[in-house]
ROKE-706976 format. One record per atom (N, C-alpha, C): residue in one letter; z, x, y. Coordinates in steps of 0.05 Angstrom, whole numbers, plus 5000, padded with zeros to 4 digits. Example, Ala and Ser with C-alpha at 12.3 -4.5 7.8 and 13.67 -1.06 7.14 Angstrom:
2
A515652644886
A515652464910
A515652644934
S514252574955
S514352734979
S515752585001
//
This chain:
327
M776807526381
M777507526354
M779307766351
V778608006357
V779908206352
V782308266373
A784708286362
A787408286374
A787708566376
E788908636399
E789308946405
E791509066389
A793508906381
A795508996368
A794809036340
A792808876328
A791608906303
A789609166301
I788509246327
I786709476322
I788409686323
E790909726330
E792509936326
E793609996298
V793309806280
V794009856254
V791309836237
F789709636239
F787409616222
F784609746233
L783509916218
L780610036225
L778909936206
E776209816218
E774609766202
E772509976193
V772310016168
V769810216159
V767910096145
R766010266141
R763110166127
R762910366105
V761710236084
V760410386065
V757610286055
P755810436042
P753410356038
P752810146020
Q754510056005
Q754409845987
Q754709516001
Q755809566026
Q756109306041
Q753609176045
R753608916052
R751308776058
R751808666087
S749808576100
S749708466128
S748108176127
Y749408006143
Y747907726141
Y747907676169
N745607536182
N745307466206
N745907656228
G745607936222
G745708126237
G748808186250
D750708016242
D752908056252
D755308036229
I754907896209
I756707876184
I756608136164
V758608246164
V758708466145
V760308386122
F759208436096
F760508316073
F760508526045
P763008606040
P765708466048
P766308616071
L768908526088
L769908676109
L771608876097
I771709136105
I773009376094
I775309466118
L778209426112
L780209526131
L781409776118
S781809956134
S784010196127
S785810216149
P787810356142
P790110426164
P789210586184
V790110556211
V789610746229
V790811026225
T793210976214
T794611256211
T795811216183
S796811406169
S797911406143
S800911336137
D802111286163
D805311216162
D805610906165
I803410756166
I803110486172
I804710326145
S806610186148
S806910026122
S805309766122
F803909766099
F801909556092
F803209276098
T805409216081
T806508966079
T807408856111
E808709016124
E809508966150
E807208926168
A805309046164
A802709006178
A801508726174
I801308666144
I800308386138
I802008136148
K804608196149
K806108006161
K805907996188
A805408196205
A805608216234
A802508086242
H800608126228
H797808046232
H796607826214
K798107686199
K797007496183
K794807276194
P795207166217
P793206976230
P791007146234
W791007376245
W788607536251
W787107626225
L788407686197
L787407766177
L785907496165
Q787407286169
Q786407006155
Q783706946170
S783606976201
S781106936211
S778707106202
W779107336199
W777307506189
W776007416158
L778207326143
L777807226116
L775906996117
L776406816138
L774606596141
L771906666149
E772006886164
E768706976175
E767207146152
A768607306138
A767607466118
A767507336091
G769207226083
G769507136055
G771007346037
A771107586042
A772807766029
A773508026043
I776008156037
I776808366050
I777908576034
L776608816033
L777409046018
L779509176034
F782009226030
F784009426038
F783609646026
R782909896038
R782710156031
R784210366042
G786310526027
G787510746040
G790210676045
F791310446040
F793910356045
F795510466022
Q798210526026
Q799810606003
Q800810345986
V798810375969
V799310145946
V799210325917
D801710395909
D801110585887
D802010485859
S802910225856
S803710125833
S803209835832
S803709735810
S803209405809
S805809275824
S807809375826
S810409295840
S809609285873
D808109505879
D807309505909
D805209295914
F803309265894
F801509045894
F802608765897
N804908695880
N805708475881
N807208425909
D808508645922
D809508645949
D807508535973
V804808655967
V802408595981
V802208305980
V802008165956
V801507905951
V803507725963
E805807785960
E808307655970
E807907666000
A807007866014
A807107896043
A805307706058
F803107616041
F801307456052
F802507116050
D804207046033
D805506856033
D803806616022
F801906656004
F800706445993
F802006365969
K802006065963
K803105985939
K801706075916
E803206145892
E802306215868
E801205985851
L798706085845
L797605865824
L797805895791
P798705755777
P799305835749
P796605835738
Y796006035715
Y793206065706
Y793405855678
V792505605688
V792505415666
V789705295668
G788405365643
G785505275644
G783205425642
G784305765647
G782405975652
G781806075624
A779806225621
A778706335595
A779206655592
A780006765611
A780707065608
A783307135593
P783407295576
P785607415562
P786907575586
R789207515594
R790507665613
R793707635600
N794807905617
N797507895608
N799107955631
K801707855633
K803607875662
K804408185661
V804308275685
V805308565687
V807708585704
V807908425726
V810508405742
V810008185763
G812408035768
G812207845789
G810007635786
R808207665805
R805807465807
R803407635797
I803807845785
I801507985777
I800808015746
Y798207995743
Y797307965717
Y794608175712
T794208275685
T792008425680
T789408195690
A787108305702
A784708175708
A783408015686
N782408225663
N781308105643
N781408335623
D782808265596
D783308475578
D781008515560
S778608415562
S776308465544
S775308715542
P773808825518
P773009075519
P771109195541
P771009415550
P769509555571
P766709515571
D765609475544
D762709455545
D761609185552
Q763408985558
Q762808715563
Q762808665596
K760008555603
K759608515633
K761008205630
L762008155654
L763107885663
L761307765683
P759507595677
P757807485697
P758907355719
F757707295743
F758507175765
F759606855758
H761806855776
H763206545773
H765306535797
H765706285801
H768106225819
H770106195800
E772506285809
E774906275790
E775606005783
M775805975760
M776605715745
M774905445757
A772605525762
A770705295772
A770405055749
Q770805125728
Q770604865707
Q772904695706
V775104745721
V777304545722
V777904425747
L779604245749
L780104125773
L781604255793
E783604435780
E785204565799
E784704845792
F784104985821
F783205295818
F784105385841
P784505645844
P785605805868
P783705815889
S784905815911
S783205835936
S783106105944
K785406285934
K785106575941
K785406735917
L784006985918
L784507175894
L785307455904
F787107565892
F787407865895
F786908035872
F785208275877
F785208455860
F786108725866
Y786908895851
Y788109155857
Y787309325831
C786509615845
C785409765831
C787909995821
D788909905798
D791310105791
D790410395777
V787910355760
V786710635752
V783910575756
E782710715770
E779910715779
E778410815753
P776010675753
P774410745725
P773311035728
A772711115705
A771311355697
A768711305709
S767311105704
S764911055714
S764110725715
G762310615731
G762110325725
G764410185734
G764709945722
G766909765727
G767309635752
E765609645767
E765709505797
E766009195791
T767009095815
T767508775814
T765508685834
P762708625827
P761008545847
P761808245860
I760908205883
I762107985895
I759407865910
V759007575915
V757107475930
V757807225944
L756507185969
L757006955981
L756106725974
S757906535965
S756906275954
S754406095966
H754806065994
H753105946007
H750406026008
V750006316009
V747506446004
V746206345981
V747906355957
V746306295934
V746105975928
Y747205845942
Y746305545942
Y743905495964
E743805645980
E741705555999
E738905725988
R739005915974
R736406075957
R735705855932
M738105785919
M737405605896
M736005335905
K737005235928
K736004965937
K733305025949
A732605225959
A729805305969
A728005305944
K728805485924
K727305485900
K727105295876
H729205155874
H729204955851
H730604705864
P729504565884
P730804345897
P731304095876
E729804035858
E730503845838
E732903895821
F733004135811
F735404235797
F738004225811
V737804295837
V740104295855
V740903995858
Q739003835865
Q739503495870
Q740803415843
Q739803485817
Q741003385796
Q743803515792
L744803735797
L747303835796
L749403715815
E747803605840
E749603485863
E750103165850
E748403105833
E748602755831
E750402805803
H749802965782
H751202945759
H754103145750
G753903365768
G756103555763
G755303725732
L757303805723
L756903975702
L759003935680
I758403905653
I760603935630
I760604235620
Y763104305615
Y763504585599
Y764804555576
T763904655556
T765204655529
T766104905520
R768604935508
R769205185498
R771205135474
I770905295452
I772605265433
I774905505433
L777305405426
L779605615430
L781305645405
S781805845393
S783505895374
S786705855384
E788805905368
E791105845371
E792106115391
D791506355386
D792206565400
D789906705413
D790806865433
D788807055447
D787107215430
D784307275435
D782907455425
D781807635446
T782707885447
T782308055472
T779908195462
S778108165444
S775608255437
S773408065452
S774607845466
S772607705479
S773507665508
A771307645525
A772007565553
A772707285557
I772307165537
I773506865537
I775406845515
G777107005507
G778406985485
G781306855488
R782006735511
R784506635513
R784806375495
G787206445481
G787706215460
G789205945475
W789005725458
W790005505474
W792905515484
K795005665467
K797405665476
K797505815502
S796106005507
S796106185529
S794505975551
T793005875545
T791105675564
T792605485577
F794705365561
F796405125571
F799005175572
L799705485568
L802105525570
L804505405554
T803705335531
T805205195511
T804705225486
D806405205464
D805305205437
D806104945426
D806204745444
D806404455435
D803704345442
K802404155423
K799804065427
K799703865447
Q802403685441
Q802103435459
Q802703505487
I804103725494
I804403845523
I801603965529
A800304105513
A797604225522
A795604015527
E796303745514
E794403515523
E795003415551
V797403415557
V798303305581
V797403505603
R797703725599
R796403985618
R793503975622
A792103915597
A789503905599
A788503685612
A789803445613
A788503205625
A789203265656
K791103395667
K791603445694
K789503585705
I788003785690
I785803895704
I783203825696
G783103595686
G780403445676
G779003535653
T780703625631
T779903725607
T781003525581
K779003535563
K779403335542
K779603505517
L781603475498
L781903655476
L780803505444
E780003625434
E779003555407
E779603705384
W781803685369
W783103875355
W781903835325
S781704105313
S781004125289
S783004375278
G785104235266
G787404425256
G788704575281
D789004835277
D789904925304
D787805055323
V785304985314
V783205045336
V782204795347
V782004845374
V781004605392
V778504625408
K777104445412
K774704445430
K775604325455
T774604485477
T775704385504
T773404295516
V773104045527
V771203915542
V771903865571
M770904025590
M771503995618
M769803885634
G770303685647
G768203555667
G768003245656
P765803145669
P764503245694
P766103335718
V765103605727
V766303715750
V763903785769
P764703785789
P762503845812
P761404155804
A758704205814
A757304465811
A757004535836
I756504355856
I756404415886
I758504305904
R760204435913
R762504375932
R762204375966
F763504225980
F763404276007
F765604456017
D764904646029
D767404816040
D767904686069
E770504586068
E770804426092
E771704646114
S772904886110
S773805086129
S771405176139
R769105186127
R766805336134
R764505126145
Q764704896135
Q762804666141
Q760204726129
R760404796102
R757704846087
R758004836055
K756004816043
K755904726014
K756005026004
V757105015977
V757405275966
V756805215932
W755805435922
W754605445896
W757305455876
F759405265877
F761805285863
F761705235832
N761205415816
N761105355790
N760505625773
S760705595750
S760405825731
S757905805712
I756205705722
I753505635703
I752805905688
V752406105703
V751006335692
V753006445675
F755706495681
F757606595661
F757506465633
A758006195636
A757806005615
A755506005598
Y753006055611
Y750506005596
Y749806245582
V750606485591
V749906755583
V752606925570
G754606815576
G756906995571
G759206905552
W758706605554
W761106475535
W760406445506
E761006725494
E759806735468
E761906925451
D763206865431
D764607035414
D764806935384
A766906995370
A767206925342
A767206575342
R768306435364
R768506155362
R766405995372
N765206135396
N763305985410
N760606165410
N759006075390
N756906205382
N754106145391
D754105955414
D751505855425
D752105815452
P752206015474
P752906015496
P751205775515
T748705765503
T747105515517
T748205235515
K750105185499
K751104935495
K753804915508
A755005155520
A757305185532
A757205025563
V755004975573
V754504865596
V752304665600
N752704415609
N750404215608
N750804025634
F749103895643
F749203735664
F751303565655
G752303375677
G754703215673
G754203005654
D751202885651
D750302685636
D749602755607
G750603045605
G749903135578
G747203285571
R744903255590
R742603425588
R742903675588
A741303885574
A741404145578
A740204255597
L741304435605
L740104595632
L737604755624
P735704765645
P733404905642
P733905205643
A733105385619
A733805645619
A732405765636
H730105755646
H728705915665
H730105915694
V731605645698
V732605625721
V735205775727
V736705775705
V739105925699
V739006195701
Y737006345692
Y735806645691
Y734906675720
D733706485732
D733406545769
D735806545778
C737706405772
C740306425788
C741806645779
Q741506755757
Q742707005751
Q741207245770
Q738607235770
Q737107455786
Q738307405815
I738307145830
I739307165858
I741707225858
L743807195844
L746607265843
L746507575846
E745007695830
E744808005832
E743608115853
E741907965866
E740108065888
E741908085917
E743707865916
E745007815937
E748107935938
S748508065918
S751608155916
S752008425924
A754308465931
A755608765936
A757408865919
A756509105909
A758609215887
A759709505895
I762009485905
I763009735915
I765309875894
P764510115890
P766110285870
P769210245875
W770910175857
W773910175858
W774710465865
Q776710445882
Q778510705884
Q781210605886
K782910855872
K785610765866
K787110665891
G788410455885
G790010325910
G788710135925
D786010065918
D784109855931
D785409595928
V785709435946
V786609145946
V784308965957
L783108795939
L780808635945
L782008355954
L781508205973
L782407935976
L779907765977
I780007595965
I777407425959
I778007115965
D776606995982
D776506705987
D775006605966
N776306445947
N774706335920
N773106115928
W773305975954
W771905755963
W769005885973
A769006115980
A767006235994
A765206465974
V766406595957
V765606785941
V765806795912
L763306845896
L763606895867
L763907165861
H764907225840
H765407505828
H764507555802
S764407785791
S763507865764
S765008135759
R764508235735
R765408525724
R763008665714
R762708915722
R760509105708
R762309205684
S760409275665
S761909455642
S762309715652
F764309845637
F765610085645
F765910335630
V766510575640
V767410755617
V770410795625
P772310735605
P775010785610
P775711045621
P778011075630
P780310855638
P779510685665
R780810425666
R780210285687
R782310065685
R784009985702
R785909775702
R786009655727
I785009395725
I784809245750
I786708995747
L788608965766
L790708725764
L789608505781
A791008295778
A790208055793
A792507845800
S792107685821
S794207545827
S792407245839
L792807035832
L791606775837
L793606615856
C792106505877
C794006345896
C793006105902
K794305905908
K793305605914
K792305585940
//
């Protein structure tokens, strides 16, 4: 699997926060340049199949030590991989465009933790790949913990088989109330205009329907009902089931001025409430299995959204993490 030409460019490194599975899978994989004069974008273009094979194996790759000094440099890195861009339609995070295909990751206040989730798991069209970039490393905290989804599925099925069976049979319904404009005081503060990339309610209806979302209007405020959507998906590329949902995020984190009861934010697809103790068990499993590597300036994290859930820890500013979503 290891190509000689790639070894001349990429050096695998280890840090204490990584996790090991089955004795040979290191998560996430961390790659650094062999020498300081390597062009990161040219290396990506030259060794893309090799990098993709490692992404398939590890689920996430952290690139550390390459010359990625600005948001424009990060955009060049994303472009070098040549994945198609996915418009951010239906997501909850307040984000702002920076340059090209690059956006801020989440503009909510630093004291807010963002629980684990698969990106845009609540809608029918979600990204297959995510890029994160550390533009300004945090003063403290602010890690982006990640966890392998199939590991969570296996542990949840072993501990709560009936619950998992219900998820597989019925899926989930997510409910969120959106104001007209963004609210950056909330981790789920994206307004309906930004969510559906329009200020026209009829166009919003069409775009919502395309991603499996129903809209219930009350003036300029709208309730979004997403689903039923699968909570467990089958990862064809790896031939295994994954915990592809945002149960914990919605249940414990979808709370702000408009959404005052997060326990109603997610239910079984037939409308029944989720058992609280099982959700909190899941939250504990996610934390136990996660890897949280402190950010360094210039880090680029590539995540396979089919394989990995991510979160955000609270932090002491400054911190600026940028993101890009790919089909």
